[in-house]
C-alpha positions in Angstrom: -100.9 43.7 142.6 -101.1 47.2 141.7 -103.7 48.5 138.5 -101.0 47.7 136.1 -100.7 43.9 137.2 -97.5 43.5 138.5 -96.6 43.0 141.9 -96.1 46.1 144.0 -94.0 44.8 146.7 -91.3 45.0 143.6 -92.0 48.4 142.9 -89.8 49.8 145.7 -86.9 47.8 145.1 -87.1 49.0 141.1 -87.3 52.6 141.9 -84.1 52.0 144.5 -82.0 50.7 141.4 -83.7 53.8 139.1 -82.3 56.0 141.7 -78.9 54.3 141.8 -78.4 54.0 138.2 -79.7 57.7 137.5 -77.1 58.9 140.6 -74.4 56.9 138.6 -75.1 58.7 135.1 -74.5 62.0 137.6 -71.8 60.9 139.1 -70.3 59.7 135.8 -71.5 63.1 134.2 -70.2 65.0 136.6 -66.5 63.5 136.4 -66.6 64.2 132.7 -67.7 67.7 133.4 -64.7 68.1 135.7 -62.2 66.8 133.5 -62.4 69.0 131.0 -63.9 72.4 132.8 -62.4 71.9 136.8 -64.8 71.3 140.1 -66.3 74.7 139.4 -67.7 73.6 136.5 -71.6 75.1 136.2 -74.2 72.3 137.4 -76.2 73.4 134.3 -73.4 71.8 132.1 -73.3 68.5 134.4 -77.3 68.4 133.7 -76.9 68.7 130.1 -74.5 66.1 130.3 -76.6 63.8 132.4 -79.7 64.2 130.5 -81.5 65.7 133.7 -82.7 68.8 135.3 -80.4 71.3 137.2 -83.0 70.2 140.6 -82.3 67.0 140.0 -78.7 67.5 140.8 -79.1 69.4 143.6 -81.7 66.8 144.8 -79.5 64.1 144.9 -76.3 67.0 146.0 -77.8 69.5 147.6 -74.1 71.2 147.7 -71.5 71.1 145.3 -69.2 69.8 148.1 -71.9 66.8 148.2 -71.1 66.3 144.4 -67.1 66.5 144.7 -67.4 63.9 147.3 -69.5 61.9 145.4 -67.7 62.3 142.8 -64.4 61.5 144.3 -65.4 58.2 146.4 -67.2 57.2 143.0 -64.2 57.2 140.4 -62.0 55.1 144.0 -65.0 52.6 143.6 -64.6 52.2 140.1 -61.0 52.3 140.3 -61.2 49.3 143.1 -63.8 47.0 141.5 -61.5 47.2 138.3 -58.6 45.3 139.9 -60.1 42.1 140.1 -61.5 42.1 137.3 -58.5 43.0 135.5 -57.1 39.8 137.7 -59.8 37.4 136.2 -59.9 38.7 132.6 -56.2 39.5 131.5 -53.8 37.6 129.7 -51.3 37.3 132.9 -50.7 39.3 136.3 -48.5 41.6 134.9 -50.8 42.8 132.0 -53.0 43.2 134.9 -51.3 45.3 136.9 -50.6 47.6 134.3 -53.8 47.6 133.2 -54.9 48.7 136.7 -52.0 51.2 137.1 -53.3 52.8 134.3 -56.7 52.7 135.3 -55.1 54.8 138.7 -52.9 57.3 136.6 -56.1 57.7 134.5 -58.1 58.8 138.3 -54.9 60.8 139.8 -54.1 63.5 136.2 -58.2 63.6 135.3 -59.3 64.3 138.9 -58.8 68.1 138.4 -59.1 70.0 141.1 -60.7 67.3 143.1 -58.8 67.2 145.8 -57.8 70.7 146.2 -61.2 71.7 146.5 -62.1 69.2 149.4 -58.5 70.4 151.3 -60.4 73.6 152.6 -62.3 71.2 154.8 -59.4 69.3 156.3 -61.4 66.9 158.6 -63.4 65.8 155.0 -59.9 65.5 153.1 -58.9 63.1 155.6 -62.1 60.9 155.9 -61.6 60.9 152.2 -57.9 60.4 152.1 -58.4 57.4 154.3 -61.2 56.0 152.0 -59.2 56.3 149.1 -56.1 54.2 150.7 -58.6 51.7 152.0 -60.3 51.1 148.9 -57.3 51.2 146.9 -54.0 49.7 148.8 -55.6 46.1 148.7 -56.3 45.8 145.3 -53.0 47.6 144.7 -51.1 44.5 146.8 -53.4 41.8 145.2 -52.4 42.8 141.7 -48.6 42.8 143.2 -49.0 39.5 144.9 -50.3 38.0 141.8 -47.9 39.2 139.5 -44.7 38.0 142.1 -46.3 34.7 142.5 -46.5 34.2 138.4 -42.9 35.0 138.8 -42.9 38.1 136.6 -41.8 41.1 138.6 -39.9 40.9 142.2 -41.2 40.6 145.3 -40.6 42.5 148.2 -42.5 45.9 147.3 -45.2 47.7 149.3 -48.2 48.8 147.7 -47.9 52.3 149.4 -45.2 53.6 148.6 -45.3 52.0 144.9 -48.8 53.9 144.4 -47.5 57.2 146.2 -44.3 57.1 143.9 -47.3 57.0 141.0 -49.2 59.9 142.2 -45.7 61.3 142.9 -45.1 61.5 139.3 -48.7 62.7 138.0 -48.1 65.6 140.1 -48.6 68.5 137.6 -49.7 66.8 134.3 -52.5 69.1 134.4 -50.6 71.7 134.3 -47.9 70.9 132.0 -49.0 69.9 128.6 -45.3 68.6 127.5 -45.3 66.7 130.8 -46.2 62.5 129.9 -47.3 61.4 133.6 -48.3 58.4 131.9 -45.3 57.5 130.1 -43.5 58.1 133.3 -45.3 55.5 135.4 -45.3 52.8 132.3 -41.4 52.8 132.6 -41.4 52.6 136.3 -43.8 49.6 135.9 -41.8 48.4 133.0 -38.9 48.2 135.5 -40.6 46.2 138.0 -39.9 43.5 135.8 -37.8 40.5 136.6 -35.2 40.3 134.1 -34.8 36.8 132.6 
């Protein structure tokens, strides 16, 4: 036990948990700032959003590239983890698919230059793209399979071209305010439904 009466064995675990929570807060703040200001936003803006000092950000992420990569991975992970949760909590597999696709579109249209910033490092970009596919393709496949099994959509849809098609519909959404990627993707998803 330490001087406070707590077991010192639990202190490192608590510190690790706090560090993870702080890092998640930083990543959420950076993602929010990147959406509004792009990946070149000043670090002080991210620090202010997170409620920490600039030094804290540099302690976790020594370079901007480290931060951009961490935000990208964080957003991919959030999208991947949402799939099973939506499948368990939605009224039907098709509704879960719709909701997940909406999250996926949000990720694609709001990443504001994340991919472009990473393409200068071809190896790093390829590694992240592989991570993106490894994490998200199985989730998309699970949602599509569940909607097929429930009889809500037609069978035979491969998740890779489906996700690629969604991605293609999202291109340019951040540079043209008249273009509504969400509406077009919603039409694509609605087209999956089996006709009665």
